[in-house]
Structure formats: structure tokens, C-alpha cells
C-alpha positions as CSV (number, residue, x, y, z in Angstrom):
1,M,96.2,-1.1,-155.2
2,L,94.2,-3.9,-153.4
3,R,96.2,-5.6,-150.7
4,R,95.9,-9.0,-152.3
5,C,97.1,-7.7,-155.6
6,F,100.0,-5.9,-154.0
7,L,101.0,-9.2,-152.3
8,R,100.9,-11.0,-155.6
9,S,103.3,-8.4,-157.0
10,L,105.6,-9.0,-154.1
11,A,105.6,-12.7,-154.7
12,A,107.1,-12.0,-158.1
13,A,109.5,-9.4,-156.8
14,P,112.6,-11.6,-156.6
15,A,112.5,-12.2,-160.3
16,A,112.7,-8.5,-160.8
17,G,115.6,-8.2,-158.3
18,L,113.6,-6.7,-155.5
19,V,114.9,-9.1,-152.9
20,N,114.7,-6.7,-149.9
21,V,111.1,-5.6,-150.2
22,P,109.2,-6.3,-147.0
23,L,106.5,-8.9,-147.5
24,L,103.8,-7.2,-145.5
25,L,103.0,-3.5,-145.0
26,T,100.4,-2.3,-142.5
27,R,97.6,0.0,-143.6
28,E,99.4,2.8,-141.8
29,A,102.5,2.1,-143.9
30,F,100.4,2.3,-147.1
31,A,99.2,5.7,-145.9
32,Q,102.7,6.8,-145.1
33,R,103.8,6.0,-148.6
34,G,101.0,8.1,-149.8
35,G,102.5,11.2,-148.1
36,M,100.9,11.0,-144.6
37,P,103.4,11.5,-141.8
38,Q,104.3,8.6,-139.6
39,A,102.8,8.7,-136.1
40,D,105.1,10.4,-133.5
41,P,106.6,8.3,-130.7
42,F,104.0,7.7,-128.0
43,K,103.7,10.4,-125.3
44,P,101.0,10.1,-122.7
45,T,98.3,12.7,-122.7
46,D,97.6,12.1,-119.0
47,E,100.0,13.2,-116.2
48,A,102.1,10.6,-114.4
49,N,100.3,9.0,-111.4
50,S,96.9,10.1,-112.4
51,P,94.8,6.9,-112.1
52,M,91.5,6.5,-113.8
53,G,89.0,3.6,-113.4
54,V,88.5,1.0,-110.8
55,A,91.3,-1.4,-109.9
56,K,90.6,-5.2,-110.0
57,G,92.0,-8.2,-108.1
58,I,92.7,-9.7,-104.7
59,H,95.2,-6.8,-104.3
60,P,93.5,-4.2,-106.5
61,G,95.6,-3.0,-109.5
62,R,98.5,-5.2,-108.7
63,V,100.9,-6.2,-111.5
64,V,103.9,-8.5,-111.0
65,W,106.8,-8.2,-113.4
66,V,109.6,-10.8,-113.2
67,Q,112.7,-10.3,-115.3
68,D,115.5,-12.8,-115.3
69,A,118.4,-12.8,-117.8
70,K,119.2,-16.5,-117.0
71,A,116.0,-17.5,-118.7
72,T,117.1,-16.5,-122.2
73,S,120.6,-17.3,-123.6
74,W,120.2,-17.4,-127.4
75,D,123.3,-16.0,-129.2
76,G,121.1,-14.8,-132.1
77,T,122.7,-17.2,-134.6
78,T,122.8,-20.8,-133.3
79,G,119.6,-22.8,-133.7
80,H,116.4,-21.0,-132.7
81,W,115.5,-18.8,-129.8
82,W,112.8,-21.3,-128.7
83,D,115.2,-24.3,-128.5
84,D,115.7,-25.9,-125.1
85,A,119.3,-25.0,-125.3
86,N,118.4,-21.3,-125.5
87,T,115.7,-21.0,-122.9
88,D,116.0,-22.4,-119.4
89,Q,112.7,-24.1,-118.6
90,K,113.6,-24.4,-114.9
91,V,114.1,-20.7,-114.7
92,V,110.9,-20.0,-116.5
93,H,109.0,-22.3,-114.1
94,G,110.5,-20.3,-111.2
95,M,109.4,-17.0,-112.7
96,T,105.9,-18.3,-113.1
97,S,105.8,-19.6,-109.6
98,K,107.0,-16.3,-108.2
99,M,104.4,-14.4,-110.2
100,V,101.4,-16.3,-108.9
101,Q,102.6,-16.1,-105.3
102,D,103.4,-12.4,-105.4
103,L,100.2,-11.6,-107.2
104,T,98.0,-13.3,-104.6
105,G,100.2,-12.9,-101.5
106,R,100.2,-16.6,-100.8
107,K,103.1,-18.8,-99.7
108,N,103.0,-21.5,-102.3
109,D,101.6,-22.1,-105.8
110,K,98.8,-24.4,-104.6
111,Q,97.5,-21.7,-102.3
112,A,97.9,-19.1,-104.9
113,W,95.9,-20.9,-107.6
114,D,93.2,-21.7,-105.1
115,A,93.1,-18.0,-104.2
116,L,92.8,-17.0,-107.9
117,F,89.9,-19.4,-108.5
118,R,88.1,-18.3,-105.4
119,S,88.6,-14.6,-106.2
120,F,87.0,-15.1,-109.6
121,N,84.1,-17.1,-108.2
122,E,83.4,-14.7,-105.4
123,T,83.6,-11.7,-107.8
124,H,81.2,-13.4,-110.2
125,K,78.8,-14.4,-107.4
126,F,79.5,-18.1,-107.9
127,G,80.2,-18.5,-104.2
128,N,83.3,-19.2,-102.2
129,S,84.6,-22.1,-104.2
130,G,87.8,-23.0,-106.0
131,Y,88.3,-25.0,-109.2
132,R,86.1,-28.1,-109.5
133,P,86.9,-31.0,-111.9
134,G,84.8,-30.5,-115.1
135,E,85.1,-26.8,-115.1
136,K,86.8,-25.8,-118.4
137,I,89.6,-23.3,-118.7
138,A,90.4,-21.6,-122.1
139,I,93.9,-20.2,-122.5
140,K,94.2,-17.6,-125.3
141,I,97.7,-17.3,-126.6
142,N,98.9,-15.0,-129.5
143,C,99.8,-17.1,-132.5
144,N,99.7,-14.3,-135.1
145,Q,103.0,-15.3,-136.7
146,D,102.5,-19.1,-136.2
147,R,101.5,-19.6,-139.9
148,A,103.7,-22.5,-141.0
149,P,103.5,-26.2,-140.3
150,E,107.1,-26.1,-138.9
151,W,108.6,-23.1,-137.0
152,G,111.8,-21.9,-138.6
153,A,111.0,-23.5,-142.0
154,P,110.6,-21.4,-145.1
155,Q,107.1,-20.4,-145.8
156,V,105.4,-20.4,-149.2
157,M,102.7,-17.8,-149.8
158,P,99.6,-19.3,-151.4
159,A,98.2,-17.6,-154.5
160,G,96.4,-14.5,-153.5
161,G,97.8,-14.5,-150.0
162,A,97.1,-16.6,-147.0
163,R,93.6,-17.4,-145.8
164,G,91.8,-15.8,-142.9
165,G,94.3,-13.3,-141.5
166,G,96.8,-12.1,-144.0
167,P,99.9,-13.6,-145.6
168,P,102.4,-15.7,-143.9
169,N,105.3,-13.8,-142.5
170,A,108.7,-14.0,-144.0
171,A,111.8,-12.6,-142.3
172,R,113.2,-9.4,-143.6
173,G,116.2,-9.7,-145.8
174,G,118.8,-7.1,-145.2
175,G,117.3,-6.0,-141.9
176,G,118.7,-6.7,-138.4
177,D,117.9,-6.7,-134.8
178,R,118.1,-3.2,-133.5
179,G,119.2,-4.6,-130.1
180,G,122.6,-5.7,-131.5
181,A,121.9,-9.3,-132.5
182,P,122.4,-10.6,-136.1
183,P,119.3,-10.6,-138.3
184,A,117.1,-13.1,-136.4
185,G,115.1,-14.1,-139.4
186,A,117.6,-14.4,-142.2
187,R,120.7,-16.3,-143.2
188,G,122.7,-16.7,-146.3
189,G,122.1,-13.3,-147.9
190,G,118.7,-12.6,-146.4
191,M,116.7,-15.6,-147.6
192,P,113.5,-16.2,-145.5
193,R,114.0,-18.8,-142.8
194,G,110.6,-18.8,-141.3
195,P,108.9,-17.1,-138.4
196,L,111.7,-16.2,-135.9
197,N,109.8,-13.2,-134.6
198,G,106.5,-12.7,-132.7
199,L,105.7,-16.2,-131.5
200,P,104.7,-17.2,-128.0
201,S,107.4,-18.8,-125.9
202,P,106.9,-22.5,-125.7
203,H,108.6,-22.5,-122.3
204,A,106.3,-19.8,-120.9
205,V,103.3,-21.7,-122.1
206,V,104.6,-25.0,-120.7
207,A,105.3,-23.3,-117.3
208,L,101.8,-22.0,-117.1
209,I,100.2,-25.4,-118.0
210,T,102.5,-27.3,-115.6
211,D,101.7,-25.0,-112.7
212,L,98.0,-25.2,-113.4
213,I,98.1,-29.0,-113.5
214,E,100.6,-29.8,-110.8
215,A,100.0,-26.9,-108.3
216,G,96.5,-25.8,-109.3
217,G,95.1,-29.3,-109.5
218,V,93.4,-28.7,-112.8
219,R,92.7,-31.7,-115.0
220,G,94.3,-31.7,-118.4
221,E,91.1,-32.5,-120.1
222,D,89.6,-29.3,-118.7
223,I,92.3,-27.1,-120.4
224,I,92.0,-25.8,-123.9
225,L,94.8,-23.8,-125.5
226,Y,93.8,-21.8,-128.5
227,D,94.1,-19.2,-131.2
228,A,91.2,-19.6,-133.6
229,T,92.2,-17.3,-136.5
230,G,92.3,-19.1,-139.8
231,G,95.8,-19.8,-141.0
232,R,97.3,-19.8,-137.5
233,N,98.4,-22.8,-135.6
234,V,99.5,-23.7,-132.1
235,G,102.8,-25.0,-133.4
236,Q,104.9,-28.1,-132.8
237,P,107.3,-26.4,-130.3
238,I,104.4,-25.8,-128.0
239,F,102.4,-28.9,-128.8
240,T,105.2,-31.4,-128.5
241,R,106.6,-30.0,-125.3
242,I,103.2,-30.4,-123.6
243,R,102.7,-33.9,-125.1
244,A,106.2,-34.9,-124.1
245,N,105.2,-35.1,-120.4
246,T,104.1,-38.6,-119.8
247,N,101.6,-37.6,-117.1
248,K,98.2,-38.4,-118.5
249,Q,97.0,-34.9,-117.6
250,F,99.3,-33.3,-120.1
251,Q,98.3,-35.8,-122.7
252,A,94.7,-34.7,-122.2
253,V,95.2,-30.9,-122.9
254,K,93.3,-29.8,-125.9
255,F,94.4,-27.5,-128.7
256,L,92.0,-25.3,-130.7
257,V,93.2,-23.7,-133.9
258,G,92.2,-22.2,-137.2
259,T,90.7,-24.5,-139.7
260,D,93.8,-24.6,-141.9
261,F,95.5,-26.7,-139.2
262,D,92.8,-29.2,-138.2
263,E,94.9,-32.3,-138.0
264,G,97.6,-33.6,-135.7
265,G,95.7,-33.5,-132.5
266,R,94.2,-30.1,-132.9
267,L,90.5,-29.2,-132.9
268,S,88.9,-26.8,-135.3
269,A,86.9,-23.8,-134.0
270,T,83.2,-23.9,-134.5
271,P,81.4,-20.5,-134.3
272,D,78.7,-20.0,-131.6
273,M,76.1,-18.0,-133.5
274,A,74.0,-17.6,-130.4
275,N,76.4,-15.3,-128.5
276,P,77.5,-12.4,-130.7
277,V,79.9,-9.6,-129.8
278,Q,78.1,-6.4,-130.6
279,F,80.1,-3.3,-131.6
280,A,78.9,0.2,-130.9
281,K,80.1,1.5,-134.2
282,A,77.3,1.2,-136.8
283,D,79.5,0.0,-139.6
284,L,81.0,-2.9,-137.7
285,P,79.0,-6.2,-138.0
286,A,78.7,-8.5,-135.1
287,A,81.5,-11.0,-134.4
288,Y,81.2,-14.5,-133.0
289,L,83.4,-16.7,-130.8
290,S,83.9,-20.4,-130.8
291,E,81.6,-22.8,-129.1
292,Q,84.6,-24.5,-127.4
293,V,85.8,-21.3,-125.8
294,N,82.3,-20.2,-124.8
295,A,81.8,-23.5,-123.0
296,A,84.7,-22.7,-120.7
297,K,84.0,-21.2,-117.2
298,Y,87.4,-19.6,-116.8
299,M,89.8,-17.9,-119.2
300,I,93.5,-17.0,-119.0
301,N,94.6,-14.3,-121.4
302,M,98.3,-15.0,-122.2
303,A,99.3,-12.3,-124.6
304,L,102.7,-11.2,-126.1
305,M,104.5,-8.0,-124.9
306,R,105.6,-6.3,-128.1
307,P,105.1,-3.2,-130.3
308,H,102.7,-3.3,-133.2
309,G,102.8,-1.7,-136.6
310,M,99.1,-0.6,-136.6
311,A,98.0,-0.4,-133.0
312,G,101.4,0.7,-131.5
313,V,101.3,-2.2,-129.0
314,T,99.8,-5.6,-128.9
315,L,99.2,-6.8,-125.3
316,I,96.2,-8.1,-123.4
317,G,93.6,-5.9,-125.1
318,K,94.4,-7.0,-128.7
319,N,95.0,-10.7,-128.0
320,H,91.3,-11.5,-128.7
321,F,91.8,-10.6,-132.3
322,G,92.5,-14.3,-132.4
323,S,89.1,-15.2,-131.1
324,V,86.7,-13.6,-133.5
325,Y,84.6,-14.9,-136.4
326,F,82.8,-12.7,-139.0
327,P,80.5,-14.9,-141.1
328,N,79.6,-12.5,-143.9
329,E,82.7,-10.4,-144.3
330,G,86.3,-10.1,-143.1
331,G,87.4,-13.6,-144.0
332,G,85.6,-15.7,-141.4
333,W,88.0,-16.4,-138.6
334,S,89.9,-13.2,-139.1
335,P,90.1,-9.8,-137.2
336,R,90.7,-7.7,-140.3
337,T,87.2,-6.2,-140.0
338,L,88.4,-4.5,-136.8
339,H,91.7,-3.2,-138.0
340,N,90.6,0.4,-138.8
341,G,89.2,0.8,-135.3
342,I,92.5,0.2,-133.5
343,M,94.9,2.4,-135.5
344,R,97.5,4.2,-133.4
345,T,96.8,7.4,-135.4
346,Q,93.3,7.7,-133.8
347,A,92.9,10.5,-131.2
348,V,92.7,9.9,-127.5
349,G,89.0,9.9,-126.7
350,S,88.1,7.8,-129.8
351,Y,85.9,4.7,-129.9
352,N,87.9,1.5,-129.9
353,P,86.5,-2.0,-130.4
354,L,89.2,-3.5,-128.1
355,V,87.0,-2.3,-125.2
356,E,84.1,-4.6,-126.3
357,L,86.4,-7.6,-126.6
358,M,87.9,-6.8,-123.2
359,G,84.4,-6.6,-121.6
360,H,82.4,-9.2,-123.4
361,K,80.9,-11.8,-121.0
362,H,82.7,-14.7,-122.8
363,L,86.1,-13.0,-123.0
364,G,87.1,-10.5,-120.4
365,G,84.0,-11.4,-118.4
366,K,85.3,-14.9,-117.7
367,T,89.0,-14.1,-117.5
368,M,90.6,-15.0,-114.1
369,L,94.2,-14.2,-115.0
370,Y,96.2,-12.0,-117.4
371,M,99.8,-12.7,-118.5
372,L,102.3,-11.0,-120.8
373,D,105.0,-13.1,-122.4
374,G,108.1,-11.0,-123.1
375,L,110.9,-13.6,-122.9
376,Y,111.9,-12.8,-126.5
377,S,110.1,-9.7,-127.4
378,A,109.9,-8.8,-131.1
379,E,110.5,-5.5,-132.9
380,Q,106.8,-5.4,-133.8
381,N,104.1,-7.8,-135.0
382,E,105.9,-8.5,-138.3
383,G,109.5,-8.0,-137.0
384,N,112.4,-9.9,-135.6
385,V,113.1,-10.6,-132.0
386,I,115.2,-7.9,-130.4
387,K,117.6,-7.3,-127.6
388,W,116.7,-4.6,-125.1
389,A,119.0,-1.6,-124.5
390,S,117.2,-1.0,-121.3
391,F,118.2,-4.5,-120.1
392,N,121.9,-4.3,-120.7
393,D,121.6,-5.3,-124.4
394,H,120.0,-8.6,-123.4
395,W,116.7,-10.2,-124.4
396,A,113.7,-8.8,-122.6
397,S,113.5,-12.0,-120.4
398,S,110.2,-10.8,-118.9
399,L,106.9,-12.2,-117.8
400,M,104.0,-10.2,-116.2
401,M,100.9,-11.2,-114.4
402,S,97.8,-9.5,-113.1
403,Q,94.1,-9.8,-112.4
404,D,93.5,-6.4,-113.9
405,P,93.6,-6.2,-117.7
406,V,93.9,-2.4,-117.9
407,A,96.6,-2.3,-115.2
408,I,98.8,-4.9,-116.9
409,D,98.5,-3.2,-120.3
410,S,99.3,0.1,-118.7
411,V,102.5,-1.3,-117.3
412,G,103.3,-3.1,-120.5
413,I,103.0,0.2,-122.4
414,D,105.3,2.0,-120.0
415,V,107.9,-0.7,-120.2
416,L,107.8,-0.8,-124.1
417,R,107.7,3.0,-124.5
418,N,110.9,3.3,-122.5
419,E,112.8,0.7,-124.6
420,P,114.8,2.5,-127.3
421,N,114.7,-0.5,-129.6
422,A,110.9,-0.7,-129.5
423,T,110.6,2.0,-132.1
424,Q,107.0,1.2,-133.2
425,V,105.4,2.4,-129.9
426,R,103.9,5.4,-131.7
427,G,100.8,7.4,-131.8
428,N,98.0,7.2,-129.1
429,V,98.6,3.7,-128.1
430,D,96.8,4.0,-124.7
431,N,93.5,5.3,-126.1
432,Y,91.8,2.0,-125.6
433,L,92.9,2.0,-121.9
434,H,91.4,5.4,-121.3
435,E,88.2,4.0,-122.8
436,A,88.3,0.7,-120.9
437,A,89.1,2.2,-117.6
438,Q,86.1,4.5,-117.9
439,A,83.9,2.1,-120.0
440,N,80.8,3.2,-118.1
441,K,81.4,6.8,-119.2
442,P,84.3,6.9,-121.7
443,P,85.9,10.0,-123.1
444,S,84.5,9.1,-126.6
445,G,80.9,9.1,-125.3
446,T,80.5,5.5,-126.7
447,V,77.9,3.2,-125.2
448,Y,79.9,0.0,-124.8
449,N,77.4,-2.9,-124.4
450,P,79.0,-5.8,-126.3
451,D,76.7,-8.7,-125.1
452,K,73.5,-6.6,-124.6
453,T,73.4,-7.3,-120.9
454,G,74.1,-3.7,-119.9
455,V,76.6,-1.0,-120.3
456,L,80.1,-2.0,-119.2
457,A,81.5,-0.9,-115.9
458,S,85.1,0.1,-115.5
459,L,87.3,-2.7,-116.7
460,G,90.3,-1.8,-114.6
461,V,92.6,1.0,-113.6
462,H,94.9,3.0,-115.9
463,E,97.8,5.3,-115.1
464,H,101.5,5.8,-116.1
465,W,104.4,5.5,-113.7
466,N,106.3,8.4,-112.3
467,N,109.5,7.8,-114.3
468,A,111.4,4.9,-116.0
469,T,114.0,4.8,-113.2
470,D,111.8,4.5,-110.1
471,K,108.8,2.8,-111.9
472,K,106.4,3.9,-109.2
473,Y,102.7,3.9,-109.6
474,S,100.2,5.4,-107.2
475,R,99.8,2.5,-104.9
476,N,103.6,2.2,-104.7
477,L,103.6,5.8,-103.5
478,G,101.2,4.9,-100.6
479,R,98.0,6.0,-102.3
480,K,94.7,4.0,-102.1
481,Q,94.0,4.2,-105.8
482,G,95.8,3.2,-109.0
483,I,98.3,0.5,-109.9
484,E,100.8,-1.4,-107.7
485,L,103.8,-2.7,-109.5
486,I,105.9,-5.5,-108.0
487,V,109.2,-5.8,-109.8
488,A,111.1,-9.0,-109.1
489,S,114.3,-10.4,-110.7
């Protein structure tokens, strides 16, 4: 059955009494219903502390992980997890400050941001200079489930499904948070209450913007916050918190979104047809990015830390699914053309288009900083927020930061695979990291050259920690290669 036809049938399901049918099934789930076995829980094919690739950053391969239970206090029932009463903005600011200082080894945030800008410019042969007014910074956040005008409001599926990226999400009736909380997306017998799941934390976004402006000295007019996929929005909980600051710099921050939400102070993405993303696989057409993003000098990739029903995880590598435009197929501003290439059922040593997104000159090539938002991590991309058994049955309450995209995703995978409630971390979820770390000579034999300026070099360093108790990577063990993880709480 075609996906759009299946979704139309689900829209009529309540009339037939099928009130607990999930609204969206991944392609893998369709295959499973056809008799294919579900992917096994993820198990690395490489031995622990066996680094591959070339580490990046002021302190090569460094990843900072801050976890603070005081940041997140939602009881799972009252209001929403993103309400000010349920997330402590002051604590999140402190977590962000600690990350930038620990990542750079500087004594204060001003010095830390200057070090990050100078590190980027020196690495890219722009000289020993920091940020200069007029230089644009694009911040990519993951708004995959931000598909309604108002967070927490019931969503109505348009005829034939939503535009440009799949149907709106509805919370699962009859389900529940596997971490012990009540069903986060349903009340009153399982009726949909809107997107209570995989959304970016407004407080984490505000903390980043605030630190950039107040400590980094960045002008608000030089900042553009975006997710360009059609049907997605940078929602009111984020927009209004930034605009609530009366400082004119916060009033000048720009928001770039899918064309379905092109009012209310947001800009609509315009594709830049002069700078394609070329994929090595012959049956994948070229993708394009937005003119507004390509005009930026710097980028910050602020992804979510959560499992994913198709890819196994969605972290830094997959965040740019919200950046691509396919003019002739795939729904325009939509990543669906790339879905088959990132399936968790693919073997290690397989081609993966995430490598080309991570390495393209206008995406990974201009990224100065990588962050993972795991304050309220979700069960998976279409699931509810969950409490973590590995964190005393509390919310994940986590933020991560690195200058190395492969290293931060490697740590993110290790953290997620050792969380019992993150049940969708299955299959070969780190295949893209094997490919990215060795992009110049990947296990698949693919020639990764996404902007036709030359074959990609290693994009970063990949390895797995020694065990979930000690959480030691090679540099933590005194070696000169691999990842260094700094855990702070």
C-alpha cells in the first residue's frame, strides 16, 4: 500500500474503532510487518578503544557531557515539559557555560567563544581572527516533530498527509513512557494532545543564543536559527522566549523555516541552485541548500540526542536532513529521498549519504561547533519523552558539545545504547561513523566528494568507550589518539 494511502486509511481508523493504531510507521516497520525480522539491538563491530580517523578541535577529539538533574523537573503530567516551571533556565545556562569552557580549556565564556571562532578561522586558513560583526552564523536545530502552529495542541492531518516531510505526529494512545512516567502524549483515554516528544528544548536553544550574544559578542542580526524542511516550524516556545528578551540583539535574531510557516516573523527558505550536494550513489539526485544558510560563514549544529526508528539514532549526522531541497522529486524541502540510504539494517561498510552532508563545504565544512540536546530525550523520533533508567529514573538532563562531529556522535551512541529505555538503538547504527572517520578511504570503497572540490578527508575520530561504568575513551586512558570525554555534573 502506498504510504499516503495508508495514512488516509489511518485517518478514518477511529470510525472503525481502531483508536490505538500508531499514526506513522517507518519503512522498516512496514518491512517487519511483511515478515522481516526486526534489527537486533546495536552491538559494535569494532573493539572498544580502537580509534579510527583523525580527531578535530582545539583539544582533538574532546567531547564534553554535562548532566544535571536540577535542570529538568517535569512530573510527566502537569503542563508540558518545555514550560518554564519544568525546566530551570538558570541551570541550563550554567550547563552551557561549563561546556564551552571545558571544551576550549578557557576560564570564562568570552575567552571560550573567541577561542572557538579563532580555531575555526585558523583551521580554514582565514587567519588568526575571531568573530567580526557582519559574519553570519547559521544554527541548525532539529524540528522534525514541530509540525503544528502551537506546541501541545491537537494536530489535524491534511488530506493525503502533511506536505514536505511526512504527516504530523500524534501521540500514541495507550502507550506510555518506558522510563516510568505517565503517557507523555495522551490524556483522557489516549486522545492526541500534540507533539510532546522529540522537540528541541527551548531552554537549551535560549542558553546557546544568550551565550553567543552576551559572552561571544555576536550581533543578533548575524544569527539565523533554522530548520528548512516543509511542514516544520521553529515553534512559539522557542521564538517567544528569544523575542521576550528586550535587548535589541535578541529582537534581531532571524528564524528560517519551511514554507508552510512563512509568517509570524519567520523567513522562508530559498534554494541555492548554484551549490548542489552531490551524492556518490547513482540513483540519488543532487540536493540543494538554502541561500540564507549558504550565506553564513559559520554554522552550529545543534542536534537532538535520541533513538530513531529508521536510522537507529538521530544525532549530529542526521540533523541536516532538515537542510536539503530536492527540486524534482522527494517533495521539495524534504529528506525522504535519502531515507533508504540511512537504514539501520544496512551492513557496516555500506555507503551512507550522511557522510556527504557531514562533509559538504556549506554544512560540516563551515561548522564551528556541535551540540547534542538531551534534556528531555524521546523514545525515538516519533515517540514520547522518556525517563532514563541509567540516570536514576530521571529525565536524561544532558547536553553535549564538541568540535568533532564524529566524536560527539560516537559518544552519543554509547550513551544511548546503554540506556535500557532507548529500545530503538538497533542494527548497525554507527556505520556512518565508520565511513565518516575514514571518508578518504571508507570501508565501503565509496568516493565521497559532495561539492566536487575533492575527495573528503577524515571528518573526525570514532571509537567506543571501554565500558558503561568507567566511560573511558583512548585519550582518557593516556593515549595520543581517539576521543577524550569530559563528564561533568
